[in-house]
The first five atom37 places (N, CA, C, CB, O) and aatype in JSON, in Angstrom:
{
  "aatype": [12, 4, 1, 2, 9, 11, 16, 10, 13, 2, 13, 3, 14, 14, 0, 16, 6, 6, 6, 19, 8, 0, 0, 0, 19, 5, 13, 19, 1, 11, 10, 15, 7, 13, 16, 0, 14, 15, 11, 0, 2, 6, 0, 0, 13, 8, 9, 0, 9, 3, 6, 19, 16, 0, 19, 0, 5, 11, 10, 10, 15, 15, 10, 19, 16, 2, 0, 6, 14, 1, 2, 1, 5, 19, 6, 9, 6, 1, 0, 11, 9, 1, 15, 19, 11, 1, 13, 7, 16, 11],
  "atom_mask": [
    [1, 1, 1, 1, 1],
    [1, 1, 1, 1, 1],
    [1, 1, 1, 1, 1],
    [1, 1, 1, 1, 1],
    [1, 1, 1, 1, 1],
    [1, 1, 1, 1, 1],
    [1, 1, 1, 1, 1],
    [1, 1, 1, 1, 1],
    [1, 1, 1, 1, 1],
    [1, 1, 1, 1, 1],
    [1, 1, 1, 1, 1],
    [1, 1, 1, 1, 1],
    [1, 1, 1, 1, 1],
    [1, 1, 1, 1, 1],
    [1, 1, 1, 1, 1],
    [1, 1, 1, 1, 1],
    [1, 1, 1, 1, 1],
    [1, 1, 1, 1, 1],
    [1, 1, 1, 1, 1],
    [1, 1, 1, 1, 1],
    [1, 1, 1, 1, 1],
    [1, 1, 1, 1, 1],
    [1, 1, 1, 1, 1],
    [1, 1, 1, 1, 1],
    [1, 1, 1, 1, 1],
    [1, 1, 1, 1, 1],
    [1, 1, 1, 1, 1],
    [1, 1, 1, 1, 1],
    [1, 1, 1, 1, 1],
    [1, 1, 1, 1, 1],
    [1, 1, 1, 1, 1],
    [1, 1, 1, 1, 1],
    [1, 1, 1, 0, 1],
    [1, 1, 1, 1, 1],
    [1, 1, 1, 1, 1],
    [1, 1, 1, 1, 1],
    [1, 1, 1, 1, 1],
    [1, 1, 1, 1, 1],
    [1, 1, 1, 1, 1],
    [1, 1, 1, 1, 1],
    [1, 1, 1, 1, 1],
    [1, 1, 1, 1, 1],
    [1, 1, 1, 1, 1],
    [1, 1, 1, 1, 1],
    [1, 1, 1, 1, 1],
    [1, 1, 1, 1, 1],
    [1, 1, 1, 1, 1],
    [1, 1, 1, 1, 1],
    [1, 1, 1, 1, 1],
    [1, 1, 1, 1, 1],
    [1, 1, 1, 1, 1],
    [1, 1, 1, 1, 1],
    [1, 1, 1, 1, 1],
    [1, 1, 1, 1, 1],
    [1, 1, 1, 1, 1],
    [1, 1, 1, 1, 1],
    [1, 1, 1, 1, 1],
    [1, 1, 1, 1, 1],
    [1, 1, 1, 1, 1],
    [1, 1, 1, 1, 1],
    [1, 1, 1, 1, 1],
    [1, 1, 1, 1, 1],
    [1, 1, 1, 1, 1],
    [1, 1, 1, 1, 1],
    [1, 1, 1, 1, 1],
    [1, 1, 1, 1, 1],
    [1, 1, 1, 1, 1],
    [1, 1, 1, 1, 1],
    [1, 1, 1, 1, 1],
    [1, 1, 1, 1, 1],
    [1, 1, 1, 1, 1],
    [1, 1, 1, 1, 1],
    [1, 1, 1, 1, 1],
    [1, 1, 1, 1, 1],
    [1, 1, 1, 1, 1],
    [1, 1, 1, 1, 1],
    [1, 1, 1, 1, 1],
    [1, 1, 1, 1, 1],
    [1, 1, 1, 1, 1],
    [1, 1, 1, 1, 1],
    [1, 1, 1, 1, 1],
    [1, 1, 1, 1, 1],
    [1, 1, 1, 1, 1],
    [1, 1, 1, 1, 1],
    [1, 1, 1, 1, 1],
    [1, 1, 1, 1, 1],
    [1, 1, 1, 1, 1],
    [1, 1, 1, 0, 1],
    [1, 1, 1, 1, 1],
    [1, 1, 1, 1, 1]
  ],
  "atom_positions": [
    [[4.29, 1.18, -11.7], [4.0, 1.55, -13.02], [5.3, 2.49, -13.62], [2.54, 2.35, -13.01], [5.73, 2.4, -14.77]],
    [[5.73, 3.28, -12.7], [6.6, 4.37, -13.33], [8.08, 3.67, -13.42], [6.6, 5.87, -12.33], [9.02, 4.28, -13.93]],
    [[8.19, 2.71, -13.04], [9.6, 1.69, -13.1], [9.75, 1.5, -14.46], [9.51, 0.1, -12.33], [10.88, 1.12, -14.79]],
    [[8.87, 1.66, -15.43], [8.97, 1.29, -16.99], [9.47, 2.82, -17.63], [7.22, 0.67, -17.72], [9.75, 2.99, -18.82]],
    [[9.51, 3.68, -16.76], [9.9, 5.27, -17.55], [11.6, 5.18, -17.08], [8.81, 7.12, -16.65], [12.13, 5.23, -15.97]],
    [[12.26, 4.98, -18.67], [13.87, 5.15, -18.6], [14.29, 6.28, -19.01], [14.65, 4.24, -19.37], [13.7, 6.93, -19.87]],
    [[15.52, 6.71, -18.36], [16.32, 8.01, -18.77], [16.29, 7.86, -20.21], [17.92, 8.14, -18.19], [16.54, 6.82, -20.84]],
    [[15.96, 8.98, -20.68], [16.18, 9.14, -22.15], [17.11, 10.19, -22.77], [14.95, 9.38, -22.7], [17.27, 10.52, -23.94]],
    [[17.67, 10.63, -21.65], [18.62, 12.03, -22.12], [20.14, 11.31, -22.31], [18.69, 13.53, -20.64], [20.58, 10.45, -21.55]],
    [[20.81, 11.82, -23.48], [22.28, 11.68, -23.69], [22.58, 10.33, -24.14], [23.08, 11.97, -22.43], [23.56, 9.7, -23.76]],
    [[21.71, 9.89, -24.97], [22.28, 8.16, -25.6], [22.3, 8.63, -27.07], [20.95, 6.44, -25.36], [21.79, 9.59, -27.64]],
    [[23.09, 7.59, -27.46], [23.33, 7.7, -28.83], [23.16, 6.47, -29.39], [24.56, 8.22, -29.15], [23.88, 5.5, -29.11]],
    [[22.19, 6.44, -30.25], [21.61, 7.5, -30.89], [20.56, 8.02, -30.09], [21.16, 7.16, -32.17], [20.11, 7.19, -29.3]],
    [[19.96, 9.27, -30.05], [18.97, 9.85, -29.11], [17.75, 9.05, -29.29], [18.69, 11.38, -29.35], [17.53, 8.33, -30.26]],
    [[16.87, 9.25, -28.12], [15.74, 8.91, -28.01], [14.93, 9.03, -28.7], [15.41, 9.14, -27.33], [14.56, 10.2, -28.84]],
    [[14.24, 8.02, -29.44], [13.13, 7.84, -30.63], [11.67, 8.4, -30.27], [12.93, 6.19, -30.98], [11.2, 7.97, -29.21]],
    [[10.95, 9.22, -30.95], [9.6, 9.52, -30.61], [8.74, 8.51, -29.79], [8.96, 9.76, -31.8], [7.94, 8.73, -28.88]],
    [[9.14, 7.33, -30.4], [8.36, 6.2, -29.81], [8.74, 5.9, -28.28], [8.61, 4.9, -30.7], [7.93, 5.52, -27.44]],
    [[9.9, 6.08, -28.09], [10.44, 5.97, -26.66], [10.0, 7.12, -25.9], [11.99, 5.88, -26.6], [9.57, 6.85, -24.78]],
    [[10.03, 8.39, -26.26], [9.26, 9.59, -25.58], [7.69, 9.29, -25.19], [9.29, 10.89, -26.63], [7.14, 9.46, -24.1]],
    [[7.26, 8.9, -26.17], [5.64, 8.69, -26.34], [5.48, 7.51, -25.12], [5.06, 8.03, -28.19], [4.65, 7.68, -24.23]],
    [[6.32, 6.37, -25.15], [5.98, 5.78, -24.09], [6.08, 5.89, -22.64], [6.3, 5.03, -24.29], [5.48, 5.3, -21.74]],
    [[7.09, 6.9, -22.64], [7.14, 7.39, -21.52], [6.19, 8.17, -20.68], [7.94, 7.88, -21.63], [5.86, 8.16, -19.5]],
    [[5.79, 9.06, -22.07], [4.61, 9.94, -21.37], [3.07, 9.24, -21.26], [4.44, 11.37, -22.32], [2.08, 9.82, -20.82]],
    [[3.11, 7.97, -21.72], [1.93, 7.05, -21.44], [2.13, 6.65, -20.18], [1.77, 5.85, -22.35], [1.11, 6.6, -19.49]],
    [[3.25, 6.33, -19.64], [3.41, 5.71, -18.44], [3.36, 6.82, -17.43], [4.68, 4.88, -18.39], [2.83, 6.64, -16.33]],
    [[3.89, 7.94, -17.76], [3.44, 9.18, -16.72], [2.15, 9.43, -16.58], [3.93, 10.5, -17.09], [1.62, 9.6, -15.48]],
    [[1.61, 9.45, -17.56], [0.01, 9.86, -17.63], [-0.76, 8.64, -16.57], [-0.68, 9.75, -19.56], [-1.47, 8.9, -15.61]],
    [[-0.44, 7.46, -17.01], [-1.2, 6.49, -16.46], [-0.9, 6.34, -14.77], [-0.9, 5.18, -17.3], [-1.72, 5.97, -13.93]],
    [[0.55, 6.76, -14.53], [0.63, 6.96, -13.18], [-0.27, 8.24, -12.63], [2.1, 7.12, -12.87], [-1.22, 7.9, -11.92]],
    [[-0.15, 9.48, -12.83], [-0.83, 10.39, -12.53], [-2.19, 10.2, -12.38], [-0.6, 11.17, -13.24], [-2.71, 10.55, -11.32]],
    [[-2.9, 9.66, -13.33], [-4.46, 9.41, -13.45], [-4.68, 8.24, -12.59], [-5.02, 9.1, -15.02], [-5.74, 8.12, -11.98]],
    [[-3.74, 7.39, -12.51], [-4.35, 6.03, -11.9], [-4.91, 5.27, -12.39], [0.0, 0.0, 0.0], [-5.48, 4.5, -11.63]],
    [[-5.1, 5.01, -14.04], [-5.83, 4.66, -14.99], [-4.4, 3.74, -16.01], [-6.7, 6.19, -15.66], [-3.3, 4.25, -16.23]],
    [[-4.75, 2.64, -16.37], [-4.04, 1.89, -17.34], [-4.61, 1.93, -18.64], [-3.93, 0.59, -16.95], [-4.07, 1.88, -19.75]],
    [[-5.74, 2.02, -18.34], [-6.84, 2.53, -19.6], [-8.03, 3.36, -19.15], [-7.57, 1.2, -20.37], [-8.85, 2.9, -18.36]],
    [[-8.12, 4.39, -19.57], [-9.25, 5.3, -19.13], [-10.44, 4.61, -19.71], [-9.12, 6.88, -19.65], [-10.45, 3.85, -20.67]],
    [[-11.52, 5.05, -18.89], [-12.98, 5.16, -19.21], [-13.39, 5.8, -20.61], [-13.61, 5.99, -18.12], [-12.69, 6.67, -21.13]],
    [[-14.49, 5.35, -21.16], [-14.81, 6.19, -22.49], [-14.91, 7.7, -22.04], [-16.34, 5.69, -23.25], [-14.63, 8.58, -22.86]],
    [[-15.24, 7.96, -20.97], [-15.59, 9.4, -20.62], [-14.35, 10.07, -20.33], [-16.57, 9.54, -19.42], [-14.41, 11.29, -20.44]],
    [[-13.21, 9.56, -19.98], [-12.07, 10.04, -19.81], [-11.13, 10.1, -20.79], [-11.65, 9.52, -18.96], [-10.15, 10.83, -20.65]],
    [[-11.31, 9.24, -22.06], [-10.48, 8.74, -22.88], [-9.78, 9.88, -23.75], [-11.18, 7.75, -23.64], [-8.62, 9.83, -24.15]],
    [[-10.68, 10.89, -23.98], [-10.39, 12.23, -24.82], [-9.22, 12.66, -23.67], [-11.99, 13.53, -25.08], [-8.04, 12.44, -23.94]],
    [[-9.48, 13.12, -22.71], [-8.61, 13.69, -21.55], [-7.11, 12.94, -21.48], [-9.45, 13.46, -20.05], [-5.99, 13.42, -21.32]],
    [[-7.52, 11.63, -21.66], [-6.2, 10.86, -21.53], [-5.1, 11.1, -22.47], [-6.45, 9.48, -21.63], [-3.92, 11.3, -22.19]],
    [[-5.72, 11.05, -23.79], [-4.97, 11.14, -24.82], [-4.71, 12.56, -25.13], [-5.53, 10.45, -25.85], [-3.58, 12.7, -25.59]],
    [[-5.12, 13.23, -25.07], [-4.65, 14.85, -25.17], [-3.54, 15.03, -24.1], [-6.01, 16.03, -24.8], [-2.51, 15.63, -24.41]],
    [[-3.72, 14.47, -22.69], [-2.45, 14.58, -21.77], [-1.16, 13.84, -22.4], [-2.78, 13.9, -20.28], [-0.04, 14.34, -22.49]],
    [[-1.54, 12.55, -22.81], [-0.25, 12.19, -23.31], [0.42, 12.78, -24.5], [-0.31, 10.97, -23.53], [1.65, 12.75, -24.62]],
    [[-0.42, 13.33, -25.4], [0.08, 13.95, -26.72], [1.04, 15.26, -26.02], [-1.41, 14.55, -27.88], [2.21, 15.47, -26.34]],
    [[0.27, 16.06, -25.0], [0.94, 17.39, -24.43], [2.31, 16.75, -23.69], [-0.21, 18.32, -23.2], [3.45, 17.12, -23.99]],
    [[2.02, 15.76, -22.71], [3.35, 15.2, -22.07], [4.35, 14.89, -23.03], [3.13, 13.94, -21.28], [5.51, 15.28, -22.89]],
    [[4.01, 14.26, -23.91], [5.4, 13.92, -25.3], [5.83, 15.03, -25.67], [4.98, 13.18, -26.88], [7.06, 15.15, -25.73]],
    [[5.1, 16.03, -26.0], [5.52, 17.15, -26.77], [6.64, 18.26, -25.85], [4.05, 17.91, -27.25], [7.56, 18.96, -26.28]],
    [[6.2, 18.1, -24.65], [6.9, 18.57, -23.4], [8.34, 17.89, -23.14], [5.96, 18.27, -22.15], [9.4, 18.51, -23.09]],
    [[8.2, 16.67, -23.01], [9.2, 15.95, -22.85], [10.18, 16.05, -24.26], [8.67, 14.58, -22.48], [11.33, 16.41, -24.01]],
    [[9.9, 15.82, -25.49], [10.31, 16.18, -26.44], [11.41, 17.59, -26.46], [9.16, 16.23, -27.07], [12.58, 17.57, -26.84]],
    [[10.67, 18.75, -25.95], [11.24, 19.75, -25.71], [12.08, 19.84, -24.78], [10.59, 20.46, -25.62], [13.14, 20.41, -25.02]],
    [[11.86, 19.36, -23.65], [13.0, 19.32, -22.55], [14.02, 18.47, -23.1], [12.54, 18.74, -21.09], [15.14, 18.95, -22.93]],
    [[14.01, 17.44, -23.66], [15.06, 16.06, -24.02], [16.0, 17.08, -25.1], [14.08, 14.27, -25.01], [17.22, 16.94, -25.03]],
    [[15.44, 18.08, -26.09], [16.2, 18.54, -27.14], [16.94, 20.29, -26.51], [15.0, 18.59, -28.64], [17.74, 21.06, -27.04]],
    [[16.29, 20.33, -25.37], [17.0, 21.83, -24.62], [18.12, 21.58, -23.54], [15.75, 22.76, -23.69], [18.81, 22.44, -22.99]],
    [[18.16, 19.98, -23.33], [19.29, 19.98, -22.29], [20.51, 19.68, -22.93], [19.09, 18.98, -21.16], [20.5, 18.94, -23.92]],
    [[21.98, 20.34, -22.31], [22.93, 19.97, -22.62], [23.8, 19.29, -21.49], [23.37, 20.91, -23.21], [23.58, 19.33, -20.28]],
    [[24.62, 18.79, -22.01], [25.88, 17.99, -21.2], [27.02, 18.08, -21.9], [25.68, 16.43, -20.96], [27.07, 18.34, -23.1]],
    [[28.16, 17.83, -21.06], [29.52, 17.71, -21.49], [30.05, 16.21, -21.25], [30.4, 18.78, -20.72], [31.2, 15.86, -21.5]],
    [[29.11, 15.44, -20.76], [29.19, 13.99, -20.56], [29.32, 13.26, -22.12], [27.77, 13.48, -19.67], [28.67, 13.66, -23.09]],
    [[30.28, 12.11, -22.16], [29.72, 11.47, -23.26], [28.46, 10.61, -23.44], [30.58, 10.81, -23.59], [27.98, 10.06, -22.46]],
    [[27.86, 10.47, -24.7], [26.72, 10.02, -24.75], [26.72, 8.4, -24.29], [26.23, 10.34, -26.09], [27.78, 7.79, -24.46]],
    [[25.69, 7.77, -23.79], [25.57, 6.7, -23.18], [25.49, 5.75, -24.17], [24.59, 6.71, -22.33], [24.96, 6.09, -25.23]],
    [[25.99, 4.41, -24.03], [25.83, 3.38, -25.02], [24.34, 2.62, -24.6], [27.24, 2.31, -24.99], [24.18, 2.33, -23.42]],
    [[23.37, 2.33, -25.51], [22.59, 1.64, -25.2], [22.55, 0.38, -24.77], [22.1, 1.73, -25.82], [21.86, -0.04, -23.84]],
    [[23.47, -0.39, -25.6], [23.79, -1.86, -25.11], [24.47, -2.03, -23.76], [24.72, -2.54, -26.11], [24.26, -3.04, -23.09]],
    [[25.27, -1.07, -23.37], [26.1, -1.19, -22.08], [24.98, -0.89, -20.93], [27.48, -0.03, -22.04], [25.03, -1.33, -19.78]],
    [[24.01, -0.08, -21.45], [22.82, 0.2, -20.18], [22.15, -1.03, -20.31], [21.63, 1.6, -20.35], [21.93, -1.56, -19.22]],
    [[21.78, -1.6, -21.2], [21.0, -2.79, -21.26], [21.44, -4.03, -20.13], [21.15, -3.29, -22.78], [20.79, -4.65, -19.28]],
    [[22.86, -4.04, -20.57], [23.65, -5.12, -20.05], [23.66, -4.77, -18.4], [25.22, -5.16, -20.8], [23.34, -5.64, -17.58]],
    [[24.0, -3.56, -18.04], [24.07, -3.5, -16.51], [22.62, -3.56, -15.94], [24.81, -2.11, -16.0], [22.5, -4.07, -14.83]],
    [[21.45, -3.08, -16.62], [20.12, -3.34, -15.98], [20.03, -4.91, -15.66], [18.86, -2.87, -16.99], [19.65, -5.35, -14.58]],
    [[20.46, -5.7, -16.77], [20.32, -7.13, -16.68], [21.01, -7.73, -15.36], [20.92, -7.77, -17.98], [20.48, -8.47, -14.54]],
    [[22.32, -7.24, -15.36], [22.99, -7.45, -14.12], [22.24, -7.35, -12.68], [24.02, -6.5, -14.13], [22.03, -8.23, -11.84]],
    [[21.89, -5.86, -12.71], [21.15, -5.22, -11.49], [19.92, -6.25, -11.15], [20.55, -3.57, -11.88], [19.53, -6.45, -10.0]],
    [[19.32, -6.9, -12.4], [18.12, -7.46, -12.14], [18.55, -9.1, -11.71], [17.1, -7.26, -13.53], [17.86, -9.76, -10.92]],
    [[19.49, -9.51, -12.2], [19.79, -10.75, -11.28], [20.28, -10.66, -9.84], [20.77, -11.52, -11.9], [20.01, -11.45, -8.94]],
    [[21.15, -9.43, -9.77], [21.45, -9.23, -8.22], [20.13, -9.18, -7.56], [22.3, -7.84, -7.86], [20.03, -9.92, -6.59]],
    [[18.99, -8.39, -7.92], [17.82, -8.08, -7.35], [16.96, -9.35, -6.96], [17.14, -7.2, -8.27], [16.59, -9.75, -5.86]],
    [[16.76, -9.92, -8.44], [15.79, -11.12, -8.22], [16.44, -12.58, -8.39], [14.57, -10.99, -9.29], [15.75, -13.59, -8.5]],
    [[17.71, -12.59, -8.39], [18.21, -13.89, -8.57], [18.06, -14.7, -9.49], [0.0, 0.0, 0.0], [18.41, -15.87, -9.34]],
    [[17.42, -14.16, -10.88], [17.2, -15.08, -11.98], [17.54, -14.12, -13.14], [15.65, -15.76, -12.03], [17.68, -12.9, -13.02]],
    [[17.68, -14.91, -14.39], [18.04, -14.22, -15.5], [17.02, -13.9, -15.95], [18.78, -14.76, -16.38], [16.98, -13.24, -16.99]]
  ]
}
């Protein structure tokens, strides 16, 4: 499940709200062990996602680096190459 959480810091353009929210969903799913919560846990699940999203946004906005921002297209191509090496198909 957590393999879907991608690095969001130091990209140009910066990570979107949707990307941070998607990472928060994956994180909460991993912690809880649920891909979809029961009705009894649904409110707590969604509150946790909102809180993790807010904390992640705060973290990303407070981090600093001297490194050049990474290019999303270059990172996508690198991931495809790693995938071919690992699984042998495109």
